[in-house]
C-alpha positions as CSV (number, residue, x, y, z in Angstrom):
1,M,-2.2,6.6,11.0
2,E,1.5,7.1,11.4
3,A,2.9,10.6,12.0
4,F,3.9,12.6,9.0
5,R,7.6,12.8,8.3
6,A,9.7,15.3,6.3
7,A,9.8,14.4,2.6
8,G,13.5,13.6,2.7
9,D,12.9,11.0,5.4
10,I,10.5,8.8,3.4
11,D,11.7,5.5,2.0
12,M,8.5,3.8,0.9
13,Y,4.9,4.6,1.8
14,F,1.4,3.4,1.2
15,K,-1.2,5.6,-0.4
16,L,-4.9,4.8,0.5
17,Y,-7.5,6.3,-1.8
18,K,-10.9,5.9,-3.5
19,D,-11.0,5.2,-7.2
20,A,-13.5,6.5,-9.8
21,A,-16.0,3.8,-8.7
22,L,-15.7,4.9,-5.1
23,M,-13.9,1.7,-4.1
24,W,-11.0,1.8,-1.7
25,R,-7.6,1.0,-3.1
26,W,-4.0,1.2,-2.0
27,S,-0.6,1.5,-3.6
28,L,2.9,1.1,-2.3
29,K,5.2,3.8,-3.5
30,A,9.0,4.0,-3.5
31,A,10.9,7.0,-2.3
32,N,10.9,8.4,-5.9
33,H,7.0,8.1,-5.8
34,Q,6.8,5.4,-8.4
35,I,4.3,2.6,-7.7
36,V,6.0,-0.7,-6.8
37,A,2.8,-2.6,-5.7
38,D,-0.9,-2.0,-5.6
39,S,-4.1,-3.6,-4.3
40,A,-5.1,-5.0,-7.7
41,E,-8.8,-4.8,-6.5
42,G,-11.1,-2.3,-5.0
43,Y,-12.6,-2.7,-1.5
44,V,-16.1,-1.5,-0.4
45,N,-14.8,-0.9,3.1
46,K,-11.8,1.1,4.0
47,V,-11.0,-1.3,6.8
48,D,-10.6,-4.1,4.2
49,A,-8.1,-2.0,2.2
50,I,-6.2,-1.3,5.4
51,H,-6.2,-5.1,6.1
52,G,-4.6,-5.6,2.7
53,I,-1.9,-3.1,3.5
54,N,-1.2,-4.9,6.8
55,L,-0.9,-8.2,5.0
56,V,1.8,-6.8,2.7
57,K,3.5,-5.2,5.7
58,G,3.6,-8.5,7.5
59,S,4.9,-10.6,4.5
60,S,8.5,-9.6,4.8
61,N,9.4,-13.2,5.7
62,A,7.5,-14.8,2.8
63,P,9.6,-17.1,0.7
64,V,10.5,-16.3,-2.9
65,Y,10.1,-19.1,-5.4
66,D,11.8,-18.9,-8.7
67,G,9.9,-20.1,-11.8
């Protein structure tokens, strides 16, 4: 896990949590704490949810296709 930062220093952050069915999920939140992306599925294993986060983190060079 990354070190905690002061609230004013945060741009975007991931929140990792268990849902009501005890499945692991993640959400990506903007500086205003609004969700901008989420896992869209639950994971049995925490490591799998973290893997999903890492896929999103590593997709910054993914192309954008219109239409």
